[in-house]
Each structure stands twice: as C-alpha cells, then as structure tokens.
N, C-alpha and C positions, 0 to 999 in steps of 0.2 A: 737704357740710359747709361751707356758705357763710354768712358772717355778713352781716346787713343793714348793719352798720357796720364800719369798718375802722380800726385803730390801728396805725401803723407800729411795728415792733419797734425798741426801743433796744438795739442789739446790744452785747455786751461788747467791750471794746477788745481788739484782736489785737496781741500783742506779739511781734515777731520774735525767734525763738530761745527763746521760752517764759519769758523773764525776767519775773517778776511786776512789775506796775506799781502803785504805791501811790497810791490816791486817798482822798478823804474823802466820807462821806455822813452826813447828819444822823441821829442816833439818836432816832427818834420816841418811844421808850419813856423814855429818860433825858434827851433834849434835848441830848445831847452829840454829839461827832463820833467816828465809828467808822472806824478805818483799814481800807480794803478793798483786797484784792489781786485783780487781774483777769488772766486768762491764757487762751490758746488751746492745746488739745492735741488729738491725733488718736488715738482709741481703736481698737485692732485688733479686728475682729469675727471670727467663725468661718466666714463665708460669702464667696463670690466671685460676686456677683450679675451683674457685667458680664463674667464669664468671661475675664478677662485674665491668669489664672494667679497673681494675688496676692490675698490676703485683703483685703477692703474695710476701710477705716478711716472712722470717723464723726468729724466735727468737733464739738467741744464748747467752749463759752465759759464760763468759770468766774468767779464773783465770790464772794469769801470773806473772812472777817475776817483781819486780819493777826495774826501771833503763832503760837505753837506749840500752842495749844489745839485738840484734835480736835473737829470739829463734824459734826452730821448735815447732810443735803443735801436741798434742794428742787429737783426736776429736772423741767424741761419739755423734751419732745422734739417737734420740729416739722418738717414738710416745707415750711413757708412762709417760712423765714428770708430767702430771696432773692426773695420775691414769687412771682407766678404767670406762667406763659407763656400766650400766647393759643393756645387749642386748640379746634378745631371740635367741636360737639356732634353727635350722631346726629340725623337728621331724624325727629321723632315722627309726621309725616304719612305714612301708608302707604295703598296701595290696599286691601289687606286685611291682617288680622293675620298676621304671618309664621308663627305656629304652625299656621295652617290648612294650610300646606304639609307639616306633619308627617304628615298622613294623606291630601297632594296639591298647594300654591301657594307663592309666595315674594315677598318684598319687602325693600327696604333703602333707605338714604338718608343724607344728611349735610348739615349746615348750620353756619354759623359763629356762634359766640357769644363775645363778649368777657367777660372776667372782671374783677372788682374786685380791688383790692389785698388782701393777706391781713390777717387780724385776729389779732394776737399781742399779748398783754398785756405791759406794761413795768414793772409795779410790784414784781415779785418781789424783785429785788436791793435796791431802796430800802427795802423793808419787812422782809424776812427777815434780811438780813445783820446789821443792828444788833441783831437779836434772837437772835443766836447760831447762825445757819445759813449754810451755803454755798449758792449758787444756781448750778445748771448749766443752760445753755440748749443743747440738742443739735440738730444738723442731721440729720434723719432720713435713713436710708440712701438714696443715689441722688439726694439733693436738696442745695441749698445748696453748702457746701464739702466735703461728704462724698463718698466713692467710691461706686461701685455704681449700681444701677438701682432705682427705686421699683417697688413691686409691688402697691400698693393693698390693704393690709391682711393680706397673708399672713405666713407665719412669718419670712421674711427681714427684714421691717420690725421684727418683734418682737425678733429676734436682734440687730439693730442697736442697739436700746435696751437690751436686757439686757446687752450687752457693756459699756455705760457703768456699769451697776450692778455688774457683775463687777469692773471696774477700781476702782471706789470701795471695793470689798471686797478688793482685792489679788489677784483671780483672773484678771485680764486685763492686757494690756500697752497702754501709750499712749506717744505720742511728741510732742515739740514740733516746730516747723516745721523745725528743723535736723536732725531725725532722732534726737535724744537721747531715750532712754527716760525717762519721767516717772512718778513714783509718787504716789498720792493719800494721802500719809502724814498729811495734815490731816483725813481723813474718818473718822468713827466707823463707817462702813459702813451706817448706817441711812438709808434713802432714802424720800422721799415724792414722788410724781409728781402733777402738776396740769396742766390745760390745757383749752382750749375747742375743741370741734368735732374736727377731726382730731387736734389736740394733746391732746384729752381721750380720744379713742379709743385712742391708743397706750398710755396707762396701763391701760385695760381689757385690752388685748392682753398687756401685760407682766405684769400681775397674774395672768392666766390661765396664764402660763408657769410660775408657782410659783418664780420666781427668788429665791434667798436674798438677804436684805438689803432688799427692798422691803417697807416696813412700813405704808405708807398711800398711798391715791390719792384724788384729788378729780377725777373725770371730769365735765366740764361739757358738756352738749349733745353727748354722746358716743355712738358706735356700739357695740353689743354683738354684732351679727351683720350682716355686710355684705350678705348676701342681702336683708335687709329694708330696706336703704337704696336698692337699685336694682331690687328685685323685690317682688312681693306675691302670694302664693298662685298662682304660675305666670304672672303678668303681668309684663311689663317696665314698670316705673314710674319716675318721675323724682323726685329730691329737689325739694322745693318751690322754685320760682323758677328751676330749671335743667333745663327740659325737654330731653331728649335726652342728658343727661350719663350716663356709665357709667364703669366701672372704668378702662378704657383712657384715656378723656378726662381723668380726674383725674390719672392717671400722667403724661400729656403736659403737664398744667398745672404739675406740681411738679418734673419731671425737671430735674436739673442739667446733664446732657449728653445732648441728644436723639439725636445721631448715634450715640453709644456704646451707647445703650439701645434703638435702633430695633427690634431683633429681639425683645427681651424684651417691649416694649410691643405688638408685633404678636402675640405669644403671648397677651397679655391680651385683645386684640380677638377673637382666635379662640376662646379658652376661656370667655369670659364668657357666650356663647350668648344673643344677643338674639332668637333664634327661639323656642325652646321655653319659655323663662322658668323652667325647672325648677331645683330646688336641687341642682345637680350637684356633683361633687367639687371643682370650682373654688370654689364658695361654701362648701362644708363646711370647706375649708382656711382660711376667713376667718370662722369661727364661734367666738367666745370662750365662748359659753354651755356648750359641751360640755366645757370644761376649767374650769368654775367650781369644781369640787371641788379644784382646785389653788391657789385663791386663799387666801393667808394674810394679805394686807394688809387693814387696815381701809379700807372703801370709803364715801366721802361723795359720794353722787350728787346732782347739780344739773341741772335740766332745765326748759325753758320749756314751759308748756302750750300756747302758741301757736307752737311750733316745728314747722313743716311741712317743714323741711329734714331735720334728723335727727328723725324722727317719734317719737311717744311710745312706740311699741312697743319702741324700743331701751332706754329706761330701765326699762319695766315688766318685760320678760322678764329683764333683768339683775338687777333687784331680786329677782324671784322665785327666780332661780337662786342668788343670794347667800343668800337666806333658807333655801333648801333645804339649803345647805351650812354653815349656822350661821356665816356670815362676819360679823364686827363691821361694822355699817353704819348709815348715816344718810342721809336724803333730804330735799332741798328742791325743791319744785315751784312755780316762780313763774309769774306770769300773762303774762310776756313771751315773746319769740320765741327766736331762735337766739343765745343768749349767757348771761352770768352774771346772777344776780338783782341787782336794785337794792335793797340793804339796807345800812343804816349799819353793821351788825355783820358784814358779809360777810368782810372781811379778818380781823377778830378771831376769827371762828368757825373759819375755815380754820387760823389759827395754833393755836387750841386743839386742833383735830384732829391737827395735826402734833406739837404739844407732847406730847400724850398718847401717840401711837403711836411717835414717833421719840425723844422724850426721857424717856418714862415718867413724865410729870407727871400726877398724879391731879387733874385740874381739873374733874371732874364731867360732862364732855361725854357720857360713855357712859351716864349715868343720866338724861339728858334724853329726852323723847319722841323716837322714831325719825324721825317724819315731820312736816314742816311744809309746809302747802299755802297758796298765796296765791290768793284769789278775785278776780273782776273788780272788786270795789269797793276793792281794794288791801289788804284785811285778810288777815292770816295766821292760820291755825288749826293747832293742834298735835294730833297723833294718836299713839296708841301704836304704830301701824304704818300701812302703806299697802298696799292701799286702806283707807279708813276701815273699821275692824272692824264698825261698825254697819250697813254696807251689806248689803242682801239682794237676791238676784236676783229681778227682776220680769219675768215672761214676758208680753209683749204679743202677742196674736194679730192677724193681719191679717183684715180683713173687707171684703167688697164685694158689693153687690147689683146692680151694673151693670158692663158690660164696659168702660165708658169713664169713669164718674164717680169722683172721689176716694173712697178707702176709709177704713176705721176701724182703730184700734188699741184693743183691749180686753183686760182681764185675765181676762175670764170667757167666752171662747168666740169664735166667728167668725160672720160674717154671710153665709153661703151658699156655694155651690160654684161660682160663676161664675168663669171664667178672664178675665184681662185681658192685653192686648197693648200694646206700644209699639214705636217704631222709633228706632234710634240716630241722633241728630243732633249728637253731642258734638264732632264735628270743628270746628264753627263756633259752638256754643253752650256756654257754660261752666256749671258747676254752680250758681253764684249765680243765673243766669237760670232754670235749670230748677227750682229750688225755689220760685220766686215764684208768686204767684196760685194758692194751693192749693185754692181753692174751685171752680176750673174745670178741666175735663179738658185735658190736654196730651198730644198724641200722641207726645212724645219722653220721657215719664217717667210713673211711677206714684207716687202719694202716698197715705200712710195716716197718719191723725192720731187722737190720743186726744181725749177730751172735755177741756174746760178743767179744770186741776188745782184741786181745792178748797183745797189748801194747798201751801206750798213743798216741793219734793223735791230731793234732791241726788244726782247721779251721781258715783260714785267707783269707778273701776276700768275694766274693759274690756268694752264691750258686744259682743254677737255676734248674728249673724243666721242664720236658716235660710230660704233662698228656694227654693221648688219652681219650677224654671224650665225652659224649653225654648228653644233657638235654632231658628228656623223656616226660615231661608233661607241660612244660612252654615254653614261647618264649625266655627266658633268665634266668640266675641264677648267683649268686655270686659263685666264686670258690676260695678257700683259701687253701694254702699249709703251713703246720707247720713242721719245722725241730725240732725234739725233742731228748733230751738225756734221755735214759731209763737205769735203773739199779741202781739208787740211791734210797734214801728214798722216793722220789716222782718224777714223770716226770718233766723235765725242758724244757719249750719251748725256744729253742735257738734263732730262728728267724722265720720269716713268710713272706708271700707274697700273692698277690691277683691279679685276672684277671677277666675281663668280657669276656665271650666267644664271644660276638659280636665283640670284639676288638682283636680277635686272630691274625689278620694280622698287628696289630699295634695300638697305641693309637690315631692316627690321625682321624680315622673314623671307624664306625662299619659296620658290615654286618649281615644280618638276620641269626638267628639260626634256623635251621630246626629240629623240634623235632625228636629225635631218631637218628640223624646223628652224627657220631663221628668226632671230630675235634682234631687236635694237638694244645694244649695250652702250649706254651713255654713262661716262664716268670721268672724274677729274684726274689729271696727273698732279704730281707734287708741284707746288709753286716754285717760281724761279725768276731771277733777274739774270739775263744772259744776252750778250751781244753777238749776233751773227755778222761777221765781217762781209764786206762786199766780195763777191765771187764765191762765197760759200753757198751750200744748198741745205734747205730744211728738209729733214727726212722723218717719216713716221714708220717705225718697224713694229709689226705685230707678231708676237710669239705667244706660246702657251705658258709653260713653266718657266719661271724666272729663278734660276738656280740659287741665287744668293738670298732670296726673299720668300718665295712661296714653298708650300709642300711640293715634294718631287715624286709624282706617280711614275710608275713604269712607262717607258716610252711607248708611243703608238697611237695616242689619241689623235683622231683626224678632225680637223676643223675646216670650215668653209666660210669665206668672206665675200660679200657683195660690194665691190668697190664703188659702184655708182650710187649706193645708198649709205656711204660711209664718209666721214669728214673729221677734221681736227680743227678746233677753234683756238687760236693763239692770240693773246693780247700783245700787240706789237706797236712800237713807234717806228715811223719811217717807211711804212708800207702804203703805197697808193691803193686806195680802195676802189673797187668798181663803182661807177655812178649808179644812181637809182635807189629808190626806197619804196617801201610797201607798208601796208597795215593788215591786221588780222582781227576778226571779231567773231563771236559765237552768238547765235540767236536760235532759240532762246538761250539766255545765259544761265539757266538753271532748270532742273527738272527732277522728277521722281522716278526712281528705279526700284523694281521689286526683285527680291532674290529669285534667281533662276530665269529672269527675263532680260530683255534688251531694251534700252532706251536710246533715243537718237536726238541729235541736234545738228544744226547747219553751221559750218565754218565758212565765213565769207572773207575773201582777201581783195585787196585793191592795190594798184600801182599808184603811189603818191608822188613819185618823181622819177625822171629818167625812163628807161626801158623796162618792160615786164621781165620778170625773172622767175626761175624755177624755185618752188617752195616745197620742202619736204615736211610733212606734218607728223607730229608725234604727240602723245599725251602721257602725263605723269600724275601722281596723286590718286590713283585708282584704289578702290578697296582691294584687299587681299583676294586673289583668285579671279578678279575681273580682268577682262581684256578689252582693249580699244581697237577699233578698226576704222580706218578712213577710206572712203570710197569717192574719188581715188586718193591714194596716199601721197601722190605728188601732183601739184597743180602749178599752173602759171599764174602769177599774181594778177588778180582781176577775176579769177574763177572761184567756184565754190566746191566744197566737199562735204559729204555727210559723215559725221562721227557717230559710230554705233558703240555703245558700251554694254557688253554682255556681263551680267552679274552671275556669280556662282550661287548655287542653291543655298549655301550656308553663309552668304554675305551678312555681316553684322549690321544692325541698324545704326544710323548716324548720318551726319552731314560731311561730305567729302569734297575738298577743294581740288578740283581737277584743273591742271594747267595744260592748255593746248599750245604747242610750240610750232611755229612756222620758221624753218631754217632756210634763209635765202643764200645768195652767193657770197655775201660779205657780212651779213648780220642775221640775227634771229629776233623775232617778235613773239609775244605771248598774249593769250587771252584766257580769261578765267571762266570756268563752268562749275556751278555748285550742284552736286548730285546728292539728293536726299534719298536715303534708304529708310523707309518708315518701319516701325514695329509691325510685323505681320502677326496680328492677333486672331488666331483661330480658336482662341480661348486657352491655348497651352503655352503661350509665350507672352511675357510682359516685361517692362523695364521701368525704372524710376531714375530720372536724370536730375532730380532736385538735390541740390547741394545741402549736406547736413554737417555742420561743424562738429569736430571731436575735441572738446576741451580736455585738459589734463585730468587724470584720475576720474574719469566719468564713463558712463555707458549711454550710447545713443542708438536709435533705431530708425530704419527707413523701411517703408512697407510698400507692397504692391498687391493687387488683387487678381487672382486667376478665376475666370468664370466662363462657362460654356465650353470647357475643354472636352472634346468628344471621345477622349481616350484616357486610359489609366496613365499615370506618370511613368516615365521610362526609368529603367534601372541605370541608365547613363544620362540622367538629367544633368543640365549644365547650369552652373551659377557663375555668371561673369561679374567680377568685382573690380571696381576702380576706386581705390582709396588713396588719397594723398596724405602722407604722414612721413615725418623725418626720422622715425625709429620703428622699424617693423617689430622689434622685440618687445615693444610696449603693448602690442595689440592682441586681443582675442576676438576672432570674427566667427559668428555663428549664424546659421540659417535656422529660422524658427518657423515650423509648419503651423497651419491653422489650428491644429489640435495641441499646440505647444510642444510637440516633439522637436528636439534640437539636434542639429548637425554641426559639429565644430569644424570649420574650414581652415582656420589658422589659429595656432595657439602659441603665441609669444616666441616664434622662431624668427630667424633672419637678422638678429642683432641690430646693428645700426643702419642697416640698409634702408633706403628711402622707398616709400610707396608700396602698395600691393595692387598690382595690375595683372590679373590672371584669371583663368577659367578653371573652376573646380567641377569635377564629375562626382555626382552624388546619386546613390540608389534611393529613389523616392517611390519605388513601385508599390510599397506597402501603405502609402499614405493617400488619403483622398486629395484630389487635385484642387478642388475649388475652395476658395476662401482667401483670407488675408495672410500672406506670407511676409515675413520680416527678415531683414538683415540687421543683426545686433552686433555692434562694435563696442568693445570695452577697451579703454585706455587704462592700463593697470600700473602706470608709473608716472613720474613727474618729468618736467623739462621739455617734452615734445608734444606738439599738437598737430591737428590735421583736419581732414574732412572726408566724408563719403561723397565722391563726385557723381557716381552713378553705379547702378547694379541692375542685372537682368536675370530672369529665371526662364529657362526653356525646358519644358517637360517632354518634348518630343524625342 
C-alpha cells in the first residue's frame, strides 16, 4: 500500500498532562473562526501483542470544537504517523519456483529496498472541525507512539482501532500522559472512518468487526483481503512497484519498537508461507470479506483504476460482498493510481456521506446513482450500480492454425486443434516488451487477437480466462494472462491476472503438476472499466513470469497451450452476441462417493433457442485430490456427457458442492451436483459433527466412539479439528483417550488469530483403540467465545 506521492502528516499538538490547548481555525462554511481543542490520549485495548503482561494502549490525537456540545467523530487510524523504517524486501529472483519443492526443490533470497515517506492526508481537522465534527488521528497498534506490535492486517490491528470507537462510546478506558483517566464526554458516539491505502484498509477491517458506533467509512485504495495483496491464485505476487515485499516486510517498515517485536515479526515471516502461496489460515485471518455480513456502516468506496499497488480485485470483491449483504454503499472509480480522486467535490461529497450517516441529515446522497466511473478522457459517468448493468459476458475463443504464428479471438468458434508452445523468459523481459509486435511469432509468449472492432465497446467488470495448459519440463510455473488493446500507437495492457497451476482447483491448497499433462486453468483478471475504440483489436497474451509482479525463476520453463480449449470471457457493452441459448442439468443431482473410488452422473444439455452450439464442460468444488472427467468433454447442445469423479484414497468425509459449468460460444450455464463422502468406519475412523458451544472461561467436551477397529492405533494417527473461535490464544485443546490419557494438541498459542482448523498427528500406538474418545476444549480467558464445529479421529 504505497502511494506514488507523499504528504507529511500535520500531527495534532501533544499537550503534556492532557490539558486541552485552544487554537483557532478558519470556518470555511461561515468564514468565521472556530475555537478548536487539541489533546493526546492513550486508549486501552483488550490485547497484549508485545506479551509484556500489560494491555496495549494506542495513542490518539484529537481535534474538536471548544464548548460543551457533543459532536460526532471523523477517525483516521494509521501505522504511518512516525514514517517508515528501512526494511529489506525478499528477493524475487529464484532459481526455481519454491513451490516446486512441495512435490521436491527449494529456493529463497533477500534484497534491500528503500521506502518513501508515508502519505497521510492533513485536511481533516481544518475541514471537519468547523463543520461540527471532532477529528481523531490514531496510531495503529505497534506503530508510532502506541504500544504493542504490528501484525499486518490481523485481528489485533482491528482491536486496536475498535478500542478507540469503544472509548468514544464510553465502553473503554483512556488516559492522558500523566496517567489520569480521560472520558470522551464530548462525543456523540457516532464515528466515521476514512483513509487512503493502509489507512483505508483499517476502516474495512473495523467495519467487518461490527463494532457498535461505527456509522460510516470511506476506504480509499483499500485492501479487503490481504491474500490478494501479496498472493494470486497460489502464486507469490508483489504489490505494484514493490517487488519482494510481503507481510513481514510491511510490519518491519511500520513497527515502532523493532527489538520489542522481533519475535512477533519472525512469526509473520514463518507463517506467511512464501513457498506454497496457498490461502492458509494466516491469510484467512486477514480476510474481511468473510465478515461482510457484520458490516452495519455505510461504505463509500474510492479506488483508482490505474492502481496496481492495491489492485482492483480489492474493491470489486468488497463491493460484491457489501451488495450481497445489503450494506448502504457508494463507489467512485477514478482514472488515477494509488490515491484519492481529483474532483472539486471530493471533500464536499465525503462530508455529505458523513452528515447523512453520522448526523442523520437527509441530504439526498443515498438517492444518487451508486456508481461513478471516470474514463481516460477525464469524463465521469454515473451508473445505477457497478459493474455497468448493461454489460454482458462475451466469450472469445482462441484459435490457431500454426504452432508458432499469432492466433485469433472470435465469438463464433475456434481455428483448429493445433497446440502452441512458448518458453518463459520473464526474468529479463517485462510484459510491456512481450506484448509488442503482435504480428510476428515470439518464443516467449502467445498472442491472440480479435478482428478490428466495428464500433466502440466498453469493458466493465472482471474478465476471466480458461487456459488449457501443460508445463513440459518443470514441476510448476508462473502463468500470466494479459488483456491488451491493439491498434493504437502502441499496445496497451488493460488488465492482467496470474495463477499457479498447482492451485488449479483453488487457492486453498495445491496439487502436484505432472509434466506434460494438460490442465484447465480458470482464473479472473483484475477488474476494469475500459473503452475499446472502433478499429481497435482486443488481445489476450499468455506469458509465464510477469517481471513486475511474480517471482522470477531462471528462464527456460516450457509451457504448452491448447487454443481450441481456451477462452477469455469479458463483460462488455456494445458487442453483438451470437444468437442462440441452451440449458444444462445434472441427473442425478447428487450421489455418494467412497474414498479411492469413482462416482458418476449424467450431464444433459438442450438447445433452448437458435442453433445448437459447442459446449465445453468443466467442474469445480471437488474435494482435494479428486479429479473430474467428462466423456466427452465437449458436446453440442442437445447431447449428453458422463461426469466421472475419482476420489483420492485420503478424501475427507463431508458434503461437497460441485459446480458443473457448460461454456458456450457467448455465455456459460451451470448446474449443481452434491457429492457426499461418508465416514468410512472400519472401526478405526469416526467423526462428530455436532456443534458444541464454547462459552467464556469454560471447558467443554465432544466425544466419539471407536469400536471394531481390527488393528492397533497408528503412531501417526490423525486428529482433525474444526473449532470456531475469535482468539486462538484463549484455548487449550486436548484429546482424551478412553483410559483418560491426555494429548495436548493446542496450548494457548496463536494470539488473536481466529479459529483452529487443522490436522494433528498423534502417536496413539500405546493406547487401546476401542472406547469413548473425547475432544476437550478449555476457554481460559474472557471476551471471546466460539464452538466446536466438528472433529474426527483416524487411527489408520
């Protein structure tokens, strides 16, 4: 979250002893002078992130109108108040991708990178205080003058900010520099948060906590899920302009006391996992989307369409999550980069947003169109929602008649079954160079282009690609897709996206890549609003390493693509879609699959209008290790196909929602299939899915019975635990054998991290197998509660 420009923070005056200091500021609304009080206080949080035995306190600087009138609060919380430390980035140049070692190699590195000064706005107090607001500028936990340690987006940082809102509502304590308790008797308790970059991310996090009193937020260039800031579909990626940065580097850059927090930051380095790139529990704890249902504040999103630091996926997925939960919302998408929009009504519109939500002034802002988008010519257009409701998905098929020549994009089919290959050279060649000269073959990329557009078309939303690809000489590779506009003075990279072939089934966990085997890689590019002028051509360029974003392995990885089974889907306005429609269904719509075996169902398609069309069939939502095979994989609408799902021998029990997708020439349809994998009880495996609440300061148990196990328990028996809880550090989790022997699985580690979802290996070989086994969970602290969702014991 770095800005291309930096403005030094004009900090509030610190008054020793907390005695308010009266100043004057021009009242821009009335032209008068408004008396302003400024003071520093320290708010007590509920966490001890530096483990010194005392609850952390966060420093806040307050500017507010003089007098006894209670006022609402505009609150910015920042880790940048004292600037940035110099912290070395990780080295993006590697011999091989480190995830190749997951199924056999390894690599690592480090390089120094200097950081610019922070970008913190300084207009809030001058603008809002004369208009009847207090302004609070907070030092995020572990930074500036606050206690504790930074943790790059996890719940501790959220709690550091929610403590301030709690204090403004009389629910928390705060002290001045001399240790005297201070109360916010001047606050109405209604709070609005605003900020750019990290300072805009914290409002998203706080809103997702559901804290009472937060009425509105204005997140600008903000993160909604940290995984997508430092990772992409299983790949380690960089924020634009900061190759090699990661969660630990950012914490080192903002930490207030590096020596005090060295252990905590070392844990970030360990847990962020720069090898697999998977969306592990570390990243799940930094995902605000999953708590969007808790958001009660009105959300005014602002983001730059040229922001490749905090990429567009961050605002798009947050917007969709807010929409799904009926959150009051508004969005501005400007043509600039990492910062606020340049609009003469920027401040006035933010004021209207806060006036409506914090003061209850009915000023009409909620009846305006929800979305405003700025285009490259500088003009703004208003829409009822975002993406433009008029956009329709256009599916462009790849075509190629030569193994080396550039290919085509068409809405009406493909151009042959030829396969095309290229060799990764991204370590020394950037994407701008690789998209150039599209009329000639280039051994380091593949390019596919449409015919010249007969009229203007507009992209609005999130393009996605399906690439049928194989890695021919390595265990893994970067795969990058670039959507390009051709036909102007030079090619324009409109948007891009990345995937790790190991994560073809999802970002949660990877699967080995077999050299030479083709896989369907389906992934989204970054969202965009972009106008392709008449006469321009839409291009899709496939490369491997993206020099500015991905890790850079040594050149030489060979990749193969099957154009006839690849496509790009683009939400467009102004494109004439091919006529015809179809339907898809699955019968039976559900079935049972046993580990190590295959289950089948029939996929039926029909032509519902127009002419029959070719449909490519795929399936997602499979259990880890399972594979789906369609026979045939491509049908003409009106025909049937058999779906076979082969389960791995170690497939975990559960119900899996499998989505069958039929991709036609201009649209896609889906059907659902429910796959049930039952508990295989040969006596040595059992599970309990009964939910058991975990109250504060209590101990609960969940039990299951093992009977008829024909073998002694294994020395590598597995205990799978799924516990919902908002503070791992509260919990002690113990397996209790029938003879009351205990095995401690988790003992108050993990700090403020949410939930325990993991598998533990336990040596049970000396215990009798049969009898009643228990999972005992002790909540050893106050404030956080949860539940045992399920657990399983496998003695094989």
